[in-house]
C-alpha angles and dihedrals in degrees: 000000000000127000127210133179104229144185125001096005091060093042095050096042087056091047089046084236125146107269119211102197142013117226122190129203121208117208120191100019138106132218090254094055091048092050088049088057093055100263122150120231114226106148119106104183095030138007109283117164134191117226110250090234113019094034091219119146122262118186127194115241109260144168124219133214124198112239106148142019130287128021091302097057096096133115111218126211120196127171142130092274098060107113130221090245091050093053096044088049094069091056125108112239128021092237085060092048100076129102138196125207125218090265088059095250113149117233106200112163096159105046096260093148095050090050089048090054091046090044094237126151101207133167118248098221145347085268084080090084090061097073118059094194088071093071085065095041095053088047088051091049088052092053088048097051107025092102089061093056100261119154132184118251116251092235090052092048088053092052086050091055093047090052091048094054096041097078090241092119092064090070091060111108119240090244095057091046092053095041094057090039091050092050093047092048087060093052122101094261107032092163089064087066095057093041094057092042087056095043094056095040097251095114091061089051097047109022105019091161086069098037090058092069095073110098099022112117131227129204107280093221093066099020111041085171086062098188111095090209090058090045091054089053092050091047092054092048092052090047087056092055091051102044141006091211114123091214091057096045094048092047089052090051092050102040098100101041088116089071088072090065099048120111111266087218090070095046130161085032118076106191114180094006089134091066099033086055093061103078093039089053093048091051092051092047093048091049095049091038089234110192117260098248092055093038094051092046093048090051092049092048091049092049101041109030095098092048089050090055092052094047097119092055095046124108115245091245090057090047085054091052089049091055089049093051094055092042093240091169096064099024106034091164090068095076092057093051093047091049088055088056090047093052090046088050090053098047093040088087128091111265094010096082093115098037120142116235108203091173087075096063093036093057094040089056091046092049092050093049094048094048090048091067106118106241092181092058089052090052093045091054086074102254119149138210117324089007089069090049093051095045092049091052089047090054093046090049090055093045090053093044092054088052090049092050091051094049092048092052092048091051093048090053095048 
């Protein structure tokens, strides 16, 4: 029985990059032997065990043979005679097909170290094309390492294209698509993930609502980058600079899906896209089983991003309607998150990357003033039922009006 550190732990150790998990490979053992040594079996499709003390994962060496569709359509063979090289050969990328033994010796039968030095994401073998999930995984690794100068090998991109157009992606479960996408959106360059999926045709297969945006023009005055798909990538890139939250990044990615529904006869104008995008976005979120926090923020960003941009011109009563619409009173943190999306939307345009966004401070001030209205004092005044609601709205309107007057005065004196 021989133990090897494998996969991402080896790759990131050689890159001097923070590693999240340590995965171990066991060569020359059986499930019975692992259980006899106190390991706990946790694998469903193939033998994976938890170490009795460290609880790290130890997987038996295995080979795989394609026998069905999707990423689960594999027959696994695991026995004492499976070699280290055979196990590593079934992995996706050469940089993930390296192992390190307990003495620290590197085992690299497929050139992973050389590709690591040359910053290439390259598939290990033609068997790469048997697993559609690998299209998403390679795109995710590109999002993770793009800032280090990595690129995807041309021959690997071609296999990703073939997979994307083969229909195999349709056999991926919604959970796996979201899991990979969520992880990718939290990488340093999440826009690189979407960009690669679009490039190889996977975005059209998995998220057609977003793929439709490419080729749809915007007004050059406000969008020098013109293309709505390019704008979406730029907005996601800016959102990643502003926040590491998944819900913010996902909302930024989806804020303009309504532009895919506007009449081409009206282009480059997209009047009403903030409303036409809502049913489309709901459908996408339900299909991918997007968690509620991400779905809700994305829908609000889609619906209200135009209104947020116009905040300084809005009447105080309209600002209050905005606050009501996002449920500011029960969920005050939502405004902050939506404003991050709005800043990303503004800066996600060629030449606007450093633009100021005074609407952010104005709406923050207005919300703080409105939420500071003393509800208990209104109740204590003896009002009942609807009268309390009307008086509360009256006081909140007065508070927002005062903030608006102060801001207008400050802008006039600048």
